[in-house]
N, C-alpha and C positions, 0 to 999 in steps of 0.2 A: 504494500500500500504506500509506504514512504517513497519507494522508487517511482511509483506512478505519479504521486503528487509532485515529486521533484522534477520529473520529466515535464509535467504540465507547466510548472512554474518556469522552467527553462524556456519552453515554447512561448509562453506569454511574454517573457523578457525579450526574447528574440523578435517576436512580433512587434512589440512596442518600439524596439530599436529601429527596425526596418521602417515602421510607420513614421517615426520622428525624422529619419533620414530623408524619406520621401517628401515629407512636408517641408523640410528645410530646403531641399532641392527646388521644390515648386516655388518657394518664396525667394529663390535666388541665392540661397546659402551655398549651393555647390557651384563653385566658379567654373566657367568653361571658356575656352579660348575663342575670342571673337575674331573671325576672319575678315579680311578686306575683300568682300565678294565683288566679282566682276559685274558691272552694270548690265541690266537686262538687254539682251539683243546686241551687246557690244561685239561679241565674237561670232555673229551670224555670218556664214560664208559669203553672202551676197553683199555685205556692207563693210567688209574688212579686207585689208591687204596684209598678207603674210610677209613680214620684212625679212624672214630667214630663207624664203624660197629662192632657189636658184634653178628650178626646173623650168623647162620650156614647154611642158605639157599643157595643152589647152583643155581645161576641164569642161569647157562648153561643148567639146566633142561628145561627151557622155550625154549631155542634155539633148543635143541635136540628133544623135543616133536614136535615142529613146523616142523622141517626138516623131521621127520619120518611120520608125518601126511600128509605133502605135497607129499612125495614120494608114500605113499599108494594111495592117490587120483589120482595121475598121472598114476599109474599102472592100476587102475580101468578104467581110461579113455582109455588107449591104448587097453585094452582087449575088450572094447565095440565098437570098431570102425567097423561100418557096411559098407562094400565096395560098397553096392548098394545105400546107402544114398547120397544125394547131399552134396557136400562139399562147404561151403561158405568161401569167403575171405572178411573179414571186416576190414576197416581202420577207426580209430577214431583219430581226430586231435584236439589238445588242444589249448587253448588260450595262449598268450604270447607276443603280440605286435611285436616289431622288432626281437624278438627271433625266429619268424617264419622263419628266414633265415636258422636256423638249420633244420627245417622240410623240407624246400625246398631242402637243400643239401642232406638230407637222401633220399628223393624221386628221385632226379636226380642220386645219387650214386647207388641206388637200380636198376634204369633202366639200368645203365651201366654194372651191373653184369649179366644182362639177366635173372634174377630170380624174377623180380617184377611181381606179378600176376595182372590180371584184377580184380578189386574189385567189388564184388556184392553189397556191402553196404558201404557207406562213410558217416561219420558224422563229423561236425566241429562247433566250437564256436570261436568267436572273430577272432584272426588272422587265426585260423583254418578254419573259415568260408570263408575267402578270398582265402585260398588254396584249399578248398574242391572241388569246381567245376573242377578245373584243374586236381586234383588227380583222380577224378571220371571219367573224360573223357579219361585219359590215357597219356602215355609218349609223345605223339605228342605235348602236351602243356607244357612240361618241360622247353623249352626255355623261354616262357612267365613267368613261375613261377620263374625261375632263374633271369630274368631281373628285376622283381618287387622287389625281396628280396636282390638284390645286388646293385641296382642303385637308389632306392627310398630314398629321404631325408625327414626330418621332414616337410619341407615346402610342400612336395607332399602329406602329410597326414592331416595336420591341420595348422592353424595359430592362434596365440594368440590374444585375444581381448584386447581392452583398459581396464586396470585393474578395474577402477570404474564401468565399464559396467556389471561386475559380479553381482552387486547389483540388476539389473533388468533383466538380461539375464538368460537363463536356463543352461549355461555351461561356463567354463573358456576359452574354445577355440572354434573355428569354424571348423567344419568337411567338409566344402565345397570342399577343395582339394581332400579328400578321396572320396567324393560323385562323383566328376568329374572322378576320376580314375576308380571307379567301373562302371560308365556309359560308359567309353571308352572300358573297357574290357568285360563287360557283354553285348554283342551285340545280335541282333536277331538271328544271325547264331549260336552263342554259346547256346542260349536258345533252338534252334532247335536240336542241338546235345544232350543236356540233355534230351529233350523230347524223342528222338529216343532211348537213353539208358534206359529210364524209360519204354518204350514200350517193351523192351527186358526183363523186369523183374528186372532190377537193380534199386537200390534205393539210393537217396542222401538226407541227412537231415542236417539242420542247426538249431542251438538253439539260441533263444533270451530270454530275461527276460521281462515279462510283469511288468512294474513298478507299476501298480495299484494292482496287486495280489501278486507281489514278487515271482512269480513262473516261472520255465522254460517252455518255449513254443517251441515245436519241429515242424519245418516246413518241409513238404514233398516237396522238391524243384523240383523233377521230376514231381510231380502231378501239381504243379504250372506251370511249363514250358509246360506241355502237355495239359493244360486246354483249350487253344484256346481262352481265355477271352481277351478282349482288354487291360486290365490292368496287364496281366501276366508278361510282361517284367518289368514294373515299380515296381510291388510287389516283384519280384525276387531281384531286386536291393535294394529295401527298406529293405528286410530281411537281406541281407548281410551287409548293412550299419549299421543296428540296432545291429546286432550281434557283430560288431567291434566297438561299441560306448560306452566306459567306462562312466558310469553315473556320472554326475557332471563335468567331464572333457570335454566330447563331448555332444552335444545336443541330447536329445532323438529323436527317429524317430516316427512320428505320422502315424499310420496305420488305415485306415478306415475299419470298419467291419459292418455287418448287422445282427441284431438279430430280428427274427419275422418281417422282413420288415422294422424295425426301424434302422436308421443309427447311429453309435457311432464311437468314435475315441479312439483307444488304444494308449498307450505310451510304446514303446519298447526300451530297452537298451541292453548293452553287455550281451551275453549269459553266459559269464564267471562269472557273478555276482551270478548265481545260480548253474552252473555246469561248471567246467573247461574242462571236457571231458565227453562224454556220449555214451552209447550204451544200447538199451533196447531189451529184448527178443521179444517184439511185432514187431520189425523190420524184423524178420525172421518168415516165415510161419512154425510154429511148432505145431504138434498134442499134445494138452494138456494131452491126455490120456497116452502118453508115459511118461510124468512126473509123473502122478499118479501111473504108474507101476514101478516107480523107475529107469527108463531108462535115459540115457544121449543121447538125439536125435541128438546132434550136434558134436558127436565124430568124429574127423578128420577135422572139420572146424577150421579156424584160425582167430583170431582177432589181428591186429597189431595196436599198439597205439604209436603215435609220440607226445611226450611232448615237446612243444616249450619252453625250459628252463630247470632248474634243479629241482630235487626232493626236495631239502632242500635249504633254503636261505643261502647265504654266511654269516658267522659270522662277526660282526663288532661292534665297540664300539659306542653305541648310545648316541648322545648328550642328556644332561639332559634338554630337552626343550619339551614342550607339542606337538608341531607339529611333531618333529622328532620321539618322542615316539609313537604317534598315527600312523604315516606313516609306521614305522617299524612293528608295531603290525598288521596293515592291510596287509602288505606284508606277514608276518608269517601266517596270517589267510588264504590268498590265496594259499600259498604253502600247508598248511594243507588240504585245500579243494581239491586240486589236488590229494594228496595222498589218501584221503578218496574216491574220485571218482574212482581212480584206484582199490581200494579194492572192491568197489561195482561191478565193471566190472569183477574183478578176481573171486569174489564169484559166479557171474553168469556163468562164464566159467567152474567152478568146478561143478555146478549143471547141465549144459547142455553138458559138455564133450568137449568144445572148447579148442584149444591150445591158450595159452596166450603169447603174445610177446609185449614187449614195449621197447622204447628207449627214452633217455633224454640226455640233455647236461651233460657231466661228472662233478662231483662236483669240481674237481681241475682245470677246465677250466676257465680262467678269462673272465668274461663278464661284460659289463656295468650294474650297478644296476638299471638303469632306462630303462625299456623295451619300453617306449614311445619315446625314442630318436632314430630316424632313421638316422643313419650315415653310408654311403656306405662302408667305410673302415672296421669298426668292423663287419658289417653285412656280408661282403664278407669273412672275416676270419671265422665267425661262419658257414656260408654256406659251406666253403671248409672243415672245420672240420667234419661237418655232412656227407659230401660227402665221404671223405677219410675213416672215421670210417665204413661206410656202405660197401664200396668197400672191405675193409680189413676184413669184417665179424665180427666186434667188437660191433655192435650196439645193438642187441636184447638180452633182458633178459627175463626169463620165469616166474618171479614172480615180484610183485610190490616192490619198494624199501623199503616200510615200513615193509615188511616181511623178509627183510634181517636181519639175526641175529645180525650183527654188529651195527644195528641201534636201537636196543632195549634199552629203558631207564631202568636204575637200580635205585631202591629207595635209596635216600640219608638218611644217619643216622646222619648227622651233616654238619659242614662247613669246616672241615679240611681234606685235600687231599694230596696225594703224587703222583707226576708225573715225567716223565723223564725231566732232566734238560734242554735238548736241545729244548724243546717246549717253553721255556721262550723267545727264540729268535723271536718267532712269535707274539710278543706283538703289538697291534694296538695302534697308537697314539690317544690320546683323541681328540674327535671332528671330527675324520675322517669319 
């Protein structure tokens, strides 16, 4: 008994010490080295001169070659358009948390123009999974979509746990509020509507990540809705919740499966962990022999991609602390994954002949850096921006942002640069 009491006392002392250290650091008691950060945009390739460069390489050659190649491929696409072939309209929705307000604004603005098509295929991950069903079923669900992404608060999505509970819990927060919101919105009537659209030949897909395999799992939501199984509604809700559950932050979703009659439990988390946006050729019925013959069987079909967020993270002066450095690096990795997913889809469009269209939040638009903060004010502004840009016809680009010539990285020859003096005014304060 004495040993147990002594152990508890020791744990209490250690806990108090850690708590006091954390409080002291938050109050500025833990000193950190303040860097002299480079001003925003100062070292962008298009606005700087590398004073160490002795190379005669013309980096514009890369840009010119890319532009000519893309023009040639697009010309080949237009010449192969078969007027008799079925033309598909595909929508792919990315992850992005509260930035999904932009996606909702784009869809509602698109409806108001009278040019929004009925989508044959819709895919979504994370916040895109929350939007996908409404986008799939059509404009009559626009008001519900607008309401969720303009009035939802953080408390409507998750609530924080008692901090020490993280030591024995599977997440930092509880997603019970989001689970209740999904249950309120994904009704038996909604499931029936998805099943009817599936019977018409249209398809809806949502992506989750199997935590055990670390791989993307694509769920045919229409097939689930139309299955007639007793658990179809529960499974539909589970998949959407899992797709929108960032691992570690939200608890994973346990999904029961059966293999050879034996029951097992899989653990699924945010689909954005393995794919920020996805589309596969297998989602469309294509004759493989046409590929073998060098044809582009989907010429005239279109894929629209709505990225809930920006293509590149906003530059900032990162604090010289482990947690800040790790968090910023993880953010950069997520943005890079999104761009790579866009390239993968774009490559598929070049091979099949589809027209590529994508939209994302403009780089110069100010948004909160934490996409897991759901605040109605900023979300309404983001929604309105997406709405107005779409109505004005400013949304869609025909190449991924990474193929934009201005975004190409130029090899450095050293550490001395020359840049316009006015960019010095954009300096970021240390620690911001």
